[in-house]
C-alpha positions as CSV (number, residue, x, y, z in Angstrom):
1,M,16.8,-10.3,7.7
2,L,15.1,-8.2,5.3
3,E,15.9,-4.4,5.2
4,G,14.4,-1.6,3.5
5,H,11.5,0.1,5.2
6,R,11.7,2.9,6.8
7,Q,8.9,3.3,9.3
8,I,6.9,0.6,11.4
9,V,6.1,-2.5,9.2
10,M,2.2,-2.9,9.8
11,G,1.6,-5.9,7.8
12,L,3.0,-9.1,6.2
13,S,1.7,-12.0,4.3
14,F,3.0,-15.0,2.9
15,V,2.0,-15.9,-0.7
16,S,0.3,-19.7,-0.4
17,N,3.5,-21.4,-1.8
18,C,5.5,-19.4,0.6
19,T,7.8,-18.3,-1.9
20,K,6.7,-14.5,-1.5
21,L,6.5,-12.3,1.3
22,I,4.6,-9.5,1.1
23,S,5.2,-6.1,3.8
24,G,3.3,-2.8,4.0
25,S,4.7,-0.4,6.1
26,L,3.9,3.1,7.5
27,D,6.5,4.8,5.1
28,G,3.5,4.0,2.7
29,Q,5.2,1.2,0.9
30,I,4.6,-2.5,-0.2
31,K,7.4,-5.1,-1.0
32,I,7.4,-7.8,-2.7
33,W,10.3,-9.8,-1.3
34,N,11.8,-13.4,-2.3
35,V,11.7,-15.8,0.7
36,Q,14.8,-18.0,-0.5
37,T,17.7,-15.1,-1.2
38,S,16.0,-12.5,1.2
39,K,15.9,-9.8,-1.6
40,E,13.4,-7.6,-2.5
41,I,11.8,-8.0,-5.9
42,R,9.4,-4.8,-5.9
43,T,8.5,-1.8,-4.3
44,I,5.3,-0.7,-4.7
45,D,4.7,3.3,-3.1
46,S,0.9,2.9,-1.9
47,G,0.2,5.2,0.9
48,I,-0.7,1.9,2.9
49,H,-1.6,1.4,6.0
50,L,-3.1,-2.6,6.0
51,L,-2.2,-5.0,3.5
52,A,-4.0,-8.4,2.0
53,L,-3.7,-10.9,-0.4
54,D,-6.3,-12.8,-2.7
55,V,-6.9,-16.3,-2.4
56,C,-5.2,-16.8,-5.3
57,D,-2.4,-14.5,-5.0
58,S,-2.3,-12.3,-7.9
59,F,-3.8,-8.9,-6.1
60,I,-2.0,-7.0,-3.2
61,F,-5.4,-5.3,-1.8
62,S,-3.9,-2.4,0.6
63,A,-6.0,0.4,2.8
64,G,-4.3,3.8,3.3
65,S,-4.7,7.5,5.2
66,D,-6.8,8.7,2.2
67,E,-9.7,6.1,3.1
68,S,-9.4,4.3,-0.2
69,I,-8.6,0.3,-0.8
70,K,-6.5,0.2,-3.8
71,M,-5.7,-3.4,-5.6
72,W,-2.5,-4.4,-7.2
73,D,-1.0,-6.6,-9.4
74,I,1.3,-9.2,-7.4
75,N,3.6,-9.5,-10.6
76,S,3.9,-6.4,-12.3
77,G,3.1,-4.4,-9.4
78,K,0.6,-2.6,-11.2
79,L,-2.3,-0.2,-9.8
80,I,-5.1,-2.1,-11.3
81,R,-8.1,-0.1,-9.1
């Protein structure tokens, strides 16, 4: 079991090689998990409600209550735009 979000998880997505799981919650966070170890790799505070990955597994896209769509680097967790 993966634990870490403080509110309901609204979205889940595996990277294509299934080594990482991305979760998004109403707590406003994106969490990146190592599937093999069940450990959290990184938390991104994004104000998220929904999430999606690009086809190359390089970027996470989040949509939040501020009506914006943000693009995040999956490896560094940094906001791209």
